N, C-alpha and C positions, 0 to 999 in steps of 0.2 A: 078504776078498773079492778077487776076481780083478781084475786090472788090464787095461785096454785095451792092445792092441798100438799102436805109434806110428802105423802106416799107418791103422788103423781109427779111432782118435780124431781123427786129422787129417781123414780123409775125411768122417766123420759130422759132426764139429764144424764143418766149413766148408759143409756142405750147407745150402741154405736151408730145406729141409723133410726130414722123414723119413716113411715109411709105417710105422705101428705097428699090428700085428694081435695083440691080446691073446689069451691062451689061455683057452678055456672050461673049465668044470668037467669036461666029458666029454673033454678033451684035444684038441679041434679048435680051429682058429684062427678068431677072429671076422673079419669083413671089416675090412680095414686102414683106418685113418683117416690122413689127412695132417696133420702137426703140426709146429710150429716146434721146433727143438732148439738148445740153447745148450751151449757148452763153458765150464766155469769150472775152471781149472787142469787137472787130469787127470780130471775128471768131466764127464758129459753129463747134461743135465736136459731134461725136457719138462713142460708144464703144460696142464691143461684150462682153457680160457677160461670154460667154464661151471661151474667149480668142482668140488666133490666130488659134486654132483648130476648132472654131465654123463654122458651115456650111456657114452662110452668109458671115462671114469674109473671108473665103477661096474663095468664089465666088466673093467677091469684089476685091480680089487680082488678078483675071484673067485679067481684063482690067483697073481697078482703075477708072471706070466711072459708073455713076448710074443716075437714075431719082428719085427725092424726091417729096413728097407731104406733106405739113404741112400747116395748116390754109388755107389761100386762095392762097398759092404759090405752083406751080408745076414747077420744074426746073431741068435741066440736070446739073450734078456736076461732079467734079473730086474728087476722094477719095485719100487723101494724107496721107500716113502713118507717124505717128509722132515718132520721135526718142527722143525728149526731153519733154516728158509729165511731167507736174509739179503739184505741190500741189494746185495751183490756179484752175486748171480744176477740181480737186477733190472737192474743196470748191464750185465751181459752181454747181456741181451735188448735193452736200449736201444741198445747199441753195435752189435750185429750187424744189427738190423733198423731202423736210423735212417733208411734211405731211405723207409720207409713213413711215412704220416701218423701224427702222434702219437696220434690217437684209435684207430688200429689197434693200434699197439704197446701202448697203455695197456690193451688187453683182457687181456694177460698179466701185468699189474702190479697188478690189482685184488686186494683181500684174498681174494676167493673163489678166483681163479686161483692166488695164492700158496699158499693152503691145499691145492691140488691139484697140488703140485710132486712129480714122481717123478724119482728118480735112476735112470739106466740102468746096470745092472751086467752086464758080459758073462758069458755062460755058455760055458765051454769043454768 
């Protein structure tokens, strides 16, 4: 898979949120949703707080492609479902969003949200 450019991963990884518009089956973009993004190593991840039944997550499963916008980066990405979500990604969420109340941060740490973790992979 393709790697992020240093400026892209830094800009997206440090953004509080990103806008994600998944691609429909007919090739058009859905309305973007605003979502938290975390960086873990050289990878970027997003989660649906409503789990796999969340509307945007189901939409993302149609084609596994999206356009994101965060900071000064707008990029087409692949959305890769993660089978091996680990505690390090949870720790990245806790560290990045620690200024929010624990009950808010905990929404991305539930088993349902963990099961709806997507890795963002750049499309060049």
